[in-house]
N, C-alpha and C positions, 0 to 999 in steps of 0.2 A: 105972535112969533115964538114966545115962551110954550104955549100949548103945543102947538106942532112937533116942537123938540121932544116934548115928553112922551107925546103918543108916540113917537119914531123910537124911544128908549126902550119902554114899555115890553114890544115886543122881542128886542134884542135880548134883553133878561130872560124873557122865557124861552127862547131856542137855547142860550148858554146852559139853564137849570137841565132842558130836557136832554142837551148832549151829554152833561155831566151824568146824569141819572142813567142814560145810555151806555155809557163807559164804565160807570160802575158796573151795571147788570152785564157788562160782556166781561169785566175782569173779575166778577163774581163766579160767572159762569166757567170762564177759564179755571180758576181756582178750583173749583167744584170737578171740573173735569180731569184736571191733573191730580186732585186726590184721589178720584175712583180709579183713574189708571195706575196711580202709584199703590192703593190698595189691592187692586185686580192682580198687579205683578209680584206683591208681596205674597198674596194667598197664591198664584202661580208656583211660586217657587217655594212655599211651604208645602202645597201639595206633591211637587215633584221632587223636594226631598223626603218627604213621607213615604211615597212611592219607592224611590230609589234605598231608602232603609227597609222596607218589606221586601225586596226582592234580594238585599243582601242577607236578611234574616233568613229567609226560604232558602237561600243557595246554602246557607251555613247549615240548615237543618238536613239537605238533600246530602251534603260532603258529610255531616255527623253520620246519618243514616246508611252512607255506603261504607263508612270506616268500621262501624259496628256490624255492617253486615260480614266485613272482610274478616274480624277480630277472631270470630270462631274457628277460621279454617286455620288460623297463624295460632293460635290457642290449641287447637287439637293437634297440632305438627310438632308443637313444642311441650305438649302435655306431659306429666309424668308417666302417663298410663301408655302413651305412644314412645317413649324412651325406654319404658320397661318392657315394652313388647319388640323393639329392635334388640336390645340388649339380650332377652332371652333366645329370640331366634338364633343371633351369630353365637351364643353359647352352646345351644343346642345342636348347632350344625359342627362347632370346632368338637364338642364331646363324641359327636357321632363319628368324626375321622378319628379321634382317640381311640375310640373303640375297635374300630377295624384296625387299626394299625399296631394296637397291643394284642390283639388276635392272632393276628399274621405272624407277629414276633414269637406270641407262646408256640405255634404249631412249627416252627422253623429251628427255634431255639435263639438265645440272645448272647451277645458278649460275658455280660453276668453271670450265666450258667455255666459256661466254658471255664472261666476264673476260679469259679467255685468248685467245679468238677476237678479242674488239675490242682486245685489245694487239695481236697480229699484223696485223691491219687498220691500226693506228696506226702501227706500226715500216714497215710496207709504204708507207704513203703517205709516210714520212718519207723514205724510201731513194728513192721514184721521182718526187719533188715537182718536180725540175728537170729530168733528163735521161733519165728512164725512158721505155723504148719501152711500146706497148701490151702485148705479151706479158709482159714485166715487171711491169708493172702489175696483170695479170690474177693473175700468179703470186705475187706479194708481197703482195698487197692482197687476194684473194680465195683464191686456193690455199692459203696457210699458214693462214689463219683457218679453213677448213675442216678442213683436216687438224690441226689443234691441237684442234680440237672433238671430231673424230673419234677423237684419242689420248685424250683425258681421258675421253670417255664408255667407249672401250674399256677403261683402268685401272679403271673402276669395275665393269664386266662382267666383269672378270677377277677382281676381290676376289670379288664376289658369287658365281662358280664354285666358286672354291676353298672358300669359306667352306659350301656348300651341300655340296660334296663331303666336306667335311670331317664336318658334320653326318651324314651317311648313313652314315658309317664308326664313329660312336660306338655303343656298345652301349647297352641299354633305354632305346629312346627310345619314347616313346607314337606310337601311328600318324597322328595329325594334325600331329604335329613331323616326320616322315617325309614328308608329303604336301606340307608348306609348303617342305622341303628339294629335293623332286623340282622343285616349281615354281620355285624358285629358281635351281637350277641348270640347266632349260632356258630361262627367260627371260634369264639370265646368260650362256651359251651363244649364244643368238640375237643379243644385243645385242654380244658379242664378234664375231661373224661381220660384222654390220653394220657395226662399227666397223672391222675390218680391209678390208672392201669398199671403205668411203670414205675409209681413208687411203691405199690403192693405188691410188684412183680405178677400181675394177673396175665400180661400179654406173653412176657419172656421171663423166665426163671432164672436165676443165677447158675453158671455149671459148676457142677461137681468134680470132686478129683477123681471118681471112677468112671465119668462121661469121657 
């Protein structure tokens, strides 16, 4: 009876050991699988983060290149040379218009010339009021007034001519500015010639008492 019991117990003990070994192997396999899965997931996350960082770096580089490519245009628009060119163009246009205006004034006469002429007339009347001869009266009252008017107009004409020549020597001037400057120079030169001729009595001489 004892022998049979022992024989029956021995197989059961072997089965239990085999089951325990199988369970241990299964647990180890599962742990290994979980570890491999975790490592694979971590590697995938690392690779994804690296790819994202690379993409962001590439995007930043492209944005930087685009900004660098746009900067020269802004710098060129705001550069001192561009500002200087714009200022020179505006100044040349204004000077050309001033020259044309002064030339017209020199040819038609100015309020300043009229005032100076009236002053010379008054001075001549005062000087010759008591004992002046007719020749002195003509010279003091009329001659000085005419010469003063010619002198004032000649000054305006000379200024107009100088401004026009200055505009013509400036670089980078538009065509219309050059045309206005040429017109101012021509009219200024003509006004200067007329003023000189009037001042020195080249066109019309003063009347005499015998005429």
